[in-house]
N, C-alpha and C positions, 0 to 999 in steps of 0.2 A: 628652178635654178634662179639663183640671184642675178640680178644686172649690176655691174659694177659702174662707178662712175668714172666718166672718160672725159680728158680735154676735148672742147669742141670749138674748131676754128671758125664753124659755121655759125654758131651763136656768139662767137667774139666779134665776127664781121657785123651780124645783125646789130650788135650794141653800140659798135662804133657809128653805124648807119643812124641809128636812134639819137645819138649825140649831136652827132653832125647836122642831123634835120634839125634839132632844138636850136644849134647855135645859128643856124641859117634861117630860123623861122618858118621852116617847110612843115606846117602844121598837117597837111594831107599825108605826107609819109609817116609821120608820127602817129595818128589817129588811126591808120591803116594797119600799124604793126601791133596795136592795142586789141587784147581780145574783146569779143562782144559779150563774153561770159557776165552773168550779173555779180560775181564775185571778184571782179576788178578791183582793185585797190592801188591808191596812189598816196606816196608821202613825199612831200616837198621839204625844202629847207626852212621854210617861214613857219612859225608857229600855228598860222590858219591854213597850210597848204596840205588838206587832206582832202581826197576825193575818191568816191566809189561808184561801180555799177554803171549803168548804160546812161545814167544823167552826166556822170562826170566826162564819160568818154564823149558825148555829144556836145560838151562845152569845151573840151580840152584844146580843140583848135583855136578858140578864139584866145585863150589863155597863152597859147604859143605863140600867135600873131602880137600879143600885147607886149612882148619882150623885145627889147632891142637886141640886134645881132651881136654875137660874141664871138671871140677868137678862143679857140681851146688849144691846149697843149697837152697830150695824153702822156701820162706817166706808165699806165700798165692797163691793158684791157685782158681779162682772162675770161674763158668762157667754158662751160662744162655741160654734161649730159649724162643723164640715167635714166634710160626707157623713154616715156614720152615726156619727161620733164628736164627742164634744163635752167641754167642761171649763170649771169656774167657778174664780175665785179670789176667795176672801172674806176680808176683814180686820175683825175685830170685837174688842169688849172683853168679856169674860166676867166677870161678877161672882158671887161665891159668897155664900149666904146669911150668913157672916160678915163680908161687907164687902170681903173681899180680891178683888182683880180683876187680870186679865192680858189683853195683846193676844194674839190667836190669829190666825194666818194658815192657812188651809184651801183645799188644792186638791182638787177631785172631778173625776176622769174619768170620762165617761160613754159608753155605747155603746147603740145601739137594739137592743132585745129584743123581738121580736114587737110592734113599732111603738110602744113605749114607752122612754124614757130610763131606763136603770138604771146605778148607780154600780159602776163596776170597780175603782175606786181610790180611797182616801182617804189623804190626807197633811196632818197637822196640825203646826204647829211654832209655839213660843212664842220670838220674836225675842231675841236676846242679841247682845252687842257682837262684832264680827269678831275681835277679838284677844284675847279675855279669857284671862289667864294670860300676856300679853306685857308686860301693863302699860301699853300704850298703844294707841291706835285707828289703824288705818290708814286712808288716804285712802280716801273713797267719791267717787263722782260728785257727790253734793250738797256734799263739802267742798270739791272742785274748782270746780264751780259757784260757791260762795259766794266764793271765793278770787278767781274771775276777775272776778265781778261788783263785788266791794268794791276792786279796784285800780283802777289809773289806765289800765287797756289799752282803754278806749273808743276807737273808731277815729277817726281823723282824716280820713278820707276818706269819699265817698259812693259808693255802687254796689252791686253784687252781690257777696256774699263766700260762702265756704263753710266752715263752722265743723266741726272734726272733733275728737272726744273719744277717748281711748283709755284703758284701764287693763289690769292684767294680771289675768288670771283666776286663781281659786283661791289669791290671794295670801297670805290669811291661813294656809292649810296651809303653803305653802312658807315662808313666815316662820317658822313656828314649827318646821318641820323642820331649817331652816339655822341658825337663831339671828340676833341682830340684826346683828352686824358682816358677816357673809357675805351676807345679805339686802340690807343697805344698800349693800353693793359691787356686787350683781347689780342693783338698781334704778338706780344712778348710771350703770352701764354700759349698761343699757336706755335710760334718757333721754338719754344722749349721742348713742346710735345714732338715737334717733327725732328728735332736733334735727337731725342731719346729714342724715337722710332728707327731712324735711319741708323744710329750706331747700334742699337740692338739687333740690328740684320747685317753687321758687317760692314756698313758704309761709313762715309765721313761727311758730314755737312760742311761743304767748302766756305761758302758764303751765303748770307741773307742780307737783305737789304728791303726795308719796307716789310711788306707781307710776303715776299717771294723768297725761295731758298733755291740753292743749287748743290746737289750732293753728288758723290762718286762712289761706285760701287765695283768691287772686283770681279763680279759675275752679273749676268743679265738676269739669271733667276733671282738673286737676292735682289736687285733692284725692282724688278717686277713684283715680288713679294712685298717690299716696302711700299710700292706705290698702292697695292691692292690694300694693304693696311691700313695707310693713310686714309684712303677713300672711305674703307669701312668704319674707322674711327669717327671720321667726320660726319659719316651718314648715323650714326648710333648715338651721337652727343646729344644731349638733352638742354645744356645750359644756352643761353642766350648772350649775344646774337648767335643765331644758327649759320655757321660757315660752310661754304662749299669750295673746293679747290679744284684747279686745272692741272694737270700733269702731262709733261712730255719726257721721254727717255730715247736716247740714242746710244748704240755701242759702238766703239772706234777704237783703232789700235794706236795707243799713246806710245810716244818715243821720250824716254827721259831728256829732260832740258830743251826739247823742242816746242818752243811756244805756238808756232804756228799751226803743227798737227793738234796741238791741246786745243787751239782756238778754232779750228775747223769742226771738231768733235762736240765741243761745247756750244758754238754756234748753231748748229744742226739740233741739237737736243733743245735748245732755247726757241728756236722757230716752230720745231714741231709742238711744243707746249703751247705756243700762243694760237695754234690751231685748235687746241683742245676747248670743249665746251665745259661749262660748270658741271662739277662731278664726274668728268670723263679723264680718262688715260688714253693718251697717244703715244705709240712708238713708232721708231723706224723699222724698216724691212730688216735691217742688219740685228736689230734687239729681237725680233720675232724669231729669226733663222738661229739665233743663238740656243733657244730653249726648244725649238722644235714643236714637233705636233705631239709629242708624249710628255711634255713637261707639265703636264697640270694646269696650262693656262689656255684661255680660248679666246680667240681674235676674231674680229668682224670688220666690215665695212672698209676694206682696202681702197687707198685712194692714190691716185698718182696726182702730186702736187708740185707747184713751185715754191721753192723756199728762199725768201729774201736775203741776198748775200751770196747766195749758193748756186753754182751752175748746174743747169740741166733740172731734170723731173726727178722726184723722189718718191718712193711708195711708203706710205703710212699706214697703219692699222689701229683699231680701237681695242683696247683689252677690256675684256669682259669680266669686271671684277665682282659683279653682283652674283650670288649663288644662283 
């Protein structure tokens, strides 16, 4: 029997303790939370801050003590567990004694060691713009979402609709490697193929921005078929650059002329798409329920997650699109 992913307040509390210990220079607590396994791995925010194994664990205390005390302001701390493995995602602002501050994002991966959660992997990052060096910012889901909600595409009909968001994974690196002109050509061709595919299955491509698309379908079955066809086509493509896309879908009840209801349905679809990995299709529980168990679609990896801008917890699934 498979073990599902569950929110873990315990892991979230340990993650908070880890960060507070770092801010206060409490090296003993931090070292105690690290696994003594040889596969321990640490990635910091500076180019040379990479450490691994027992040697790093032994030296980590001095590393912590060498840093000045900091003030932390937490934006979010989320913990999850799945059997003997767990992880946390923390977003916080760290302020140094001189007043300089930066947002830091940290992922901690835990494993159970003699009944205690121990940290096996640490990855810290300071966010930067996706296309620094290109002179422009590529579209993100937030950009596409803002464009969709600020436009005039509010539905003129009432009833269930399934919204699908897509974007190209690793687009920043591909754009940098190709250069502006070839990348623009590749994106234009991709958007054209997506439009043809969406419309061929009864949908409407409502908006495209950068390499992202937002489409609407009158049925969940049509939307899931389009998502499957899109991933299959991308996987079979032989031309370069080889592109992979992320897809997210949500089904909701639209009310003609009601921009608030439209916004909620669209927002949820965009947030789900942002959780998909390259080559993945993630769907809301509502979309899964629309096609049921006999619809010819297979779903896996149910997870309960928080979605930015939406209250409560939400169940999402991965659509198995490969035969």
